[in-house]
N, C-alpha and C positions, 0 to 999 in steps of 0.2 A: 555508486551513484545513489543519491538520496531520493526519498519519495518525492520531494519537491522537484528535483531535476528530472526524474522519470516522468512526472506529470507534465512538465514543460515540453517534453518531446512529443506528446500526443496532440494531434490537431483538433480533436473534438473534446473540449473541456467539460462537456455534459455527459461523456461516456461513463458508464457504471463501473465502479471500482470497489473492491473489497481489500482490506488489509488484514493479513493473518500474521499473528505473532508466534514465531516458532520457539520462543523462550520456553524451556522445559517447565517452568512454573506457571506459564500462561496457556500455551497451546490452544488458542481460540481466535476467532475473528474479533478484531478490535475496532474495525471501522467498516461502514458500508455507506456509500453515497456516490457523488459525482467527482470527477477528476478535480474540478475547481475547488471543491471542498476539501479533498484529500491534500491538496497543495498547502493548505493553511490549517491543517489539523494538528493535533498533538504529536503526530507521527511524522511530520514533514522532514525532520532532520535525520531520521534513521535510514541506514543503507538498505537498499533493496537487495536481498540475498538471492532471490529468484522470483520469477513471475509465471503465471499460468493464464492462458487464453481459453476462455470457456466458449462452448458452441453458441451460447446466447449473446456473445459479444462482450461479456463482462471480463474484466481483467482482475486477477487476484495478485496482489503484491505480497510477497513473503518477507517479513522483517524479523529481526531478533533483538529484543530489548534486554537481553541478559546482561549486557555491559553496564546497565543502570543499577543492577542489584548490589 
């Protein structure tokens, strides 16, 4: 499921989301903002490998951009 598709599942498009790139060459947060912005970010087409729900209500989406290398 892509980042775009994952964000479409959420009912609150103003929810806080972070995108973390698990690519060995990157291994850092590449996006921080709201769901509506993540849907149209540079990372919208990447598959969500996993996700984390934080106690503060934030969602962290884990992607891997290594296929682009």
